[in-house]
Every structure is written in C-alpha cells, then in structure tokens.
C-alpha positions in Angstrom: -20.6 180.3 -149.8 -17.5 178.4 -149.1 -18.0 174.6 -148.7 -16.8 173.0 -145.5 -13.7 170.7 -145.7 -15.6 167.5 -145.5 -17.7 168.3 -148.6 -14.7 169.2 -150.6 -13.2 165.8 -150.1 -15.8 164.3 -152.3 -13.9 165.7 -155.2 -10.3 166.3 -154.0 -9.1 169.7 -155.1 -6.0 170.2 -157.2 -3.2 171.2 -154.9 0.2 172.6 -155.7 3.0 170.2 -154.7 4.1 172.4 -151.8 0.6 172.6 -150.4 0.2 168.8 -150.7 3.4 168.2 -148.9 2.4 170.6 -146.2 -0.9 168.9 -145.6 0.6 165.4 -145.5 1.3 165.7 -141.8 -0.9 166.6 -138.8 1.9 168.4 -137.0 5.6 169.5 -137.4 8.1 166.7 -137.2 9.0 165.7 -133.6 12.3 167.3 -132.6 15.2 164.8 -132.3 15.6 165.3 -128.6 11.9 164.5 -128.0 12.2 161.4 -130.1 15.2 160.2 -128.1 13.3 161.1 -124.8 10.3 159.1 -125.9 12.4 156.1 -126.9 14.3 156.1 -123.6 11.1 156.5 -121.5 9.3 153.7 -123.3 12.4 151.5 -122.9 12.6 152.2 -119.2 8.9 151.7 -118.7 9.0 148.4 -120.6 12.0 147.2 -118.5 10.5 148.3 -115.2 7.0 146.9 -115.8 8.2 143.6 -117.1 10.4 142.9 -114.1 7.5 143.4 -111.8 5.9 140.3 -113.3 8.7 138.2 -111.7 10.5 135.6 -113.7 9.8 136.4 -117.3 8.9 133.6 -119.7 10.0 133.6 -123.3 6.5 134.6 -124.3 6.5 137.5 -121.9 9.9 138.7 -123.3 8.5 138.5 -126.8 5.4 140.5 -125.8 7.5 143.3 -124.3 9.8 143.3 -127.3 6.8 143.8 -129.6 5.5 146.6 -127.4 8.8 148.3 -127.4 9.2 147.9 -131.2 5.7 149.3 -131.7 6.5 152.3 -129.6 9.8 152.9 -131.4 8.1 152.8 -134.8 5.6 155.4 -133.5 8.5 157.6 -132.5 9.9 157.3 -136.0 6.5 158.2 -137.5 6.3 161.3 -135.2 9.9 162.3 -136.1 8.9 162.3 -139.8 5.7 164.3 -139.1 3.4 161.4 -140.1 1.6 161.5 -136.7 1.0 164.2 -134.1 2.6 164.3 -130.7 -0.6 163.2 -128.9 -1.0 160.3 -131.4 2.4 159.2 -130.3 1.4 159.3 -126.7 -1.7 157.3 -127.6 0.3 154.6 -129.4 2.8 154.4 -126.5 0.0 154.0 -124.0 -1.7 151.4 -126.2 1.5 149.3 -126.5 2.0 149.4 -122.7 -1.7 148.6 -122.1 -1.5 145.5 -124.4 1.8 144.2 -123.0 0.9 144.8 -119.3 -2.4 143.0 -119.7 -0.9 140.1 -121.5 1.8 139.6 -118.9 -0.4 139.9 -115.8 0.5 143.4 -114.6 -3.0 144.3 -113.8 -2.4 147.4 -111.7 -0.5 149.0 -114.6 -3.0 147.6 -117.2 -5.8 149.4 -115.4 -4.0 152.6 -115.8 -2.7 152.3 -119.3 -5.8 150.9 -120.9 -8.2 153.9 -120.3 -5.3 156.3 -120.8 -4.9 155.4 -124.4 -8.5 156.3 -125.3 -8.4 159.3 -123.0 -5.4 160.7 -125.0 -7.3 160.0 -128.3 -10.2 162.0 -127.0 -7.9 164.9 -126.0 -6.3 164.7 -129.5 -9.7 164.9 -131.3 -11.0 167.7 -129.0 -7.9 169.8 -129.6 -8.2 169.4 -133.3 -11.9 170.2 -133.2 -11.1 173.4 -131.2 -8.5 174.4 -133.8 -10.9 173.8 -136.6 -13.6 175.9 -134.9 -11.0 178.7 -134.5 -10.5 178.7 -138.3 -14.2 178.7 -139.0 -14.1 175.2 -140.5 -16.1 173.4 -137.9 -18.5 170.6 -138.6 -20.0 170.1 -135.1 -21.9 166.9 -136.1 -18.9 165.1 -137.5 -16.6 166.1 -134.7 -19.4 165.3 -132.2 -20.0 161.8 -133.7 -16.3 161.1 -133.5 -16.0 162.2 -129.9 -19.2 160.3 -129.0 -17.7 157.1 -130.5 -14.4 157.5 -128.5 -16.2 158.3 -125.2 -18.4 155.2 -125.7 -15.3 153.2 -126.4 -13.6 154.5 -123.3 -16.7 153.5 -121.3 -16.6 150.0 -122.9 -12.9 149.7 -122.0 -13.6 150.4 -118.3 -16.6 148.1 -118.2 -14.7 145.2 -119.7 -11.9 145.7 -117.2 -14.3 145.1 -114.4 -15.9 141.8 -113.3 -19.4 140.8 -114.5 -19.9 143.9 -116.7 -19.7 142.3 -120.1 -23.2 143.5 -121.1 -22.6 147.2 -120.2 -19.3 146.9 -122.1 -21.1 145.4 -125.1 -23.7 148.1 -125.1 -21.0 150.8 -124.9 -19.2 149.5 -127.9 -22.5 149.1 -129.7 -23.1 152.8 -129.2 -19.6 153.5 -130.4 -20.2 151.6 -133.6 -23.5 153.4 -134.1 -21.7 156.7 -133.7 -19.1 155.6 -136.2 -21.8 154.6 -138.7 -23.4 158.0 -138.4 -20.0 159.6 -138.8 -19.0 157.5 -141.9 -22.4 158.3 -143.5 -21.8 162.1 -143.5 -21.8 163.6 -147.0 -21.6 160.2 -148.7 -24.0 157.6 -149.9 -25.2 154.9 -147.5 -23.7 151.4 -148.1 -22.6 152.4 -151.5 -20.3 149.4 -152.1 -22.5 146.3 -152.4 -19.6 143.9 -152.5 -18.2 145.3 -149.2 -21.7 144.9 -147.6 -22.0 141.3 -148.8 -18.5 140.4 -147.5 -18.7 142.1 -144.1 -22.2 140.8 -143.3 -21.2 137.3 -144.6 -18.2 137.3 -142.3 -20.3 138.5 -139.4 -22.9 135.8 -140.1 -20.2 133.1 -140.2 -18.7 134.3 -137.0 -22.0 134.4 -135.3 -22.8 130.8 -136.4 -19.4 129.7 -135.0 -20.1 131.4 -131.7 -23.6 129.8 -131.5 -22.1 126.3 -132.2 -19.3 127.0 -129.7 -21.6 127.6 -126.8 -22.8 131.2 -126.9 -25.1 131.5 -123.8 -28.8 131.8 -124.7 -29.1 135.1 -122.9 -26.4 136.6 -125.0 -27.5 135.3 -128.4 -29.8 138.3 -129.3 -27.4 141.1 -128.0 -24.5 139.5 -129.8 -26.4 139.1 -133.0 -27.3 142.8 -132.9 -23.7 143.7 -132.2 -22.3 141.6 -135.0 -24.8 143.1 -137.5 -23.9 146.7 -136.4 -20.2 146.2 -136.6 -20.5 144.6 -140.0 -22.5 147.6 -141.2 -20.0 149.9 -139.7 -17.2 148.3 -141.7 -19.3 148.1 -144.9 -20.1 151.8 -144.6 -16.4 152.7 -144.0 -15.4 150.7 -147.1 -18.1 152.2 -149.2 -17.1 155.7 -148.0 -13.5 155.0 -149.0 -14.6 153.8 -152.5 -16.4 157.1 -153.0 -13.8 159.5 -151.6 -10.7 157.8 -152.9 -8.4 159.5 -150.4 -5.7 158.2 -148.2 -7.5 159.4 -145.1 -10.7 157.5 -146.0 -8.8 154.3 -146.8 -7.1 154.6 -143.4 -10.5 154.8 -141.7 -11.8 151.8 -143.7 -8.7 149.8 -142.6 -9.4 150.7 -139.0 -13.0 149.6 -139.3 -11.9 146.2 -140.7 -9.3 145.7 -138.0 -12.0 146.5 -135.4 -14.0 143.5 -136.8 -10.9 141.3 -136.4 -10.3 142.5 -132.8 -13.9 141.7 -131.8 -13.7 138.3 -133.5 -10.7 137.3 -131.5 -12.3 138.5 -128.3 -15.5 136.5 -129.1 -13.7 133.3 -130.1 -11.6 133.4 -126.9 -14.6 134.1 -124.7 -17.2 131.8 -126.2 -15.5 129.1 -128.3 -12.0 128.2 -127.3 -9.0 129.9 -125.6 -6.7 131.9 -127.9 -3.0 132.1 -127.0 -2.2 135.5 -125.7 -5.8 136.5 -126.4 -5.7 139.8 -124.5 -2.6 141.0 -126.2 -3.9 140.3 -129.7 -7.4 141.7 -128.9 -5.9 145.0 -127.5 -3.2 145.3 -130.2 -5.8 145.1 -133.0 -8.3 147.2 -131.0 -5.9 150.1 -130.5 -4.6 149.8 -134.1 -8.3 150.1 -135.3 -9.0 153.1 -133.1 -5.8 154.8 -134.2 -6.5 154.3 -137.9 -10.1 155.7 -137.5 -9.0 158.6 -135.4 -6.0 159.5 -137.6 -8.0 159.2 -140.8 -11.0 161.1 -139.6 -9.0 164.0 -138.1 -7.2 164.4 -141.4 -10.4 164.3 -143.3 -12.2 166.8 -141.0 -9.2 169.1 -141.3 -9.5 169.1 -145.0 -6.4 166.9 -145.7 -6.4 164.2 -148.3 
C-alpha cells in the first residue's frame, strides 16, 4: 500500500533535481502583468486609505510605507513561484489590515482583518480539494488545519468587537489546540526537551510579568491556560521540525514561535503598559505567524519538502 505524503516526509525521499525544483513552489510563477497589477492596486489602496485618516503623521507615513513594502515583497515572491496567488492576496490583505488598524481607519480595518484569514481558509480548502482529487487526502490533517483557521477567524472577529475578549481568547485557545493536534500527526509528542523547556519557561516568565503588571483576577486562570497551551503548541512545532528536518516543517515552527511573540505583545499592551503602535506590531506578527504555518503545512500535506 502506498504511504500518504505526510508519512513519507518522516524520511524525505530522494528526488531528481528536476523533481525537487518542480516541488519547490506551490504554483506557477505569477505572470508579469499580474505582478504589476497587484503592485499598482496595493499602491493605490495604500494611498487612498491613508489619506482618509486626514493629516498624516510621520508615524502613519512609516506604517503605510512598511505595509506597501510588505505587499511588494509578496508580489516578488509570487512572481518567483515561491507563494501561490491566494497566498499573495492573503499577505496583501494582512498588510492593509495592520496598517489601517494602526492608523485609525476602523471601517477599512473591519473589512481587511477578517478577509486575510478568510483567504487563508479558501487557500487551504482549495489545496485540500486538489489533494483529494489525486487520492492523497489526509482528512484529519486538513481538518485540523481548517479548524485552527476557522477558530482564528472567529477570534479575530471577537477581538474587533467591544467586551468580547473572553470569547476571543477561547477561540484562539481552540485554534492552538487544533494546531497541537495537527503538529502531532505522525511524529512523536514533545520530542525536543530543550524546546519544551524554553517555550514553557518563556510562557511562565510572561505570565509572571502579566500578574505583576495588573492582570485582573477573573482572567488569571484563563490566561494561565492559554499561555500553557500556546507554549506547548510552539514546543510541539519545534519538536516536529527537529524530527522531519524539512524546510516546510521549519517554516511551521517559525510561525508557531512568531505566534507566541504576537500574543506576548498583545498581552503586555493590554495588561502591563502601552506598547507604541501595538496594534500594528500585534497584527504584523500575527499574520506572519499564520502565513508561515499555512504555507509550511500546505507544502507538507502536498508531499513537498
């Protein structure tokens, strides 16, 4: 019986150079005219949205320049076949969501923030469908990935609304649990003791800082559970990468670690002290984390290194 792609990645098969080059990308290189179109559209969107904020401060100008640069780099990656077209749209929506939120364009922020994760869900679902058509479908792995993204989308929506922090926290807790289950497929659990020690130690130190900084009593237990779960998620991703030794698994592990950073910035800003441009940094790292996880897992589940 032929082993599914995710089992074969435990011992990467020997590939001919041409096959390895063909599997390096998720999609054909973006045509030049589409790359130019994406760049122009993002530039126009950045210009139009920024001027709606009124007189721009130097900080706002810097934020929009960073958003435009991130989108332009995503276009270059798509042109080289490093990312798929839907991933490009996800990164562009992410850049606009972070910049619009940081500069106070709330109407646009409410549109772009959920759009980024919705595009990620469509990207994963389309790849899952293509895999099933080839007879290489692992419904549990694809299901855990989609569940994590759906829970993340719910968390995004809850955190955009007033007085819904706990539902948002629960949604992301469920997302991390789904990621833990996904990262544990076909590999040993928490195989890297050093990674476990580091992530749990960082989580404990962060929790102690939040407690000392004024974490409300009613949130101490939920936040403690959340910190432990995300630390275990990152440790499992790092252990998985140590076992598989593939570029895709290392990309996933990087995303898991960036996720911890994003949540740390959010927690410090909310419970300890204000962080300059907090929303921008939280969202920039959050979307970078989600992109790395999605990109790496889709490559893995499609049998790519």
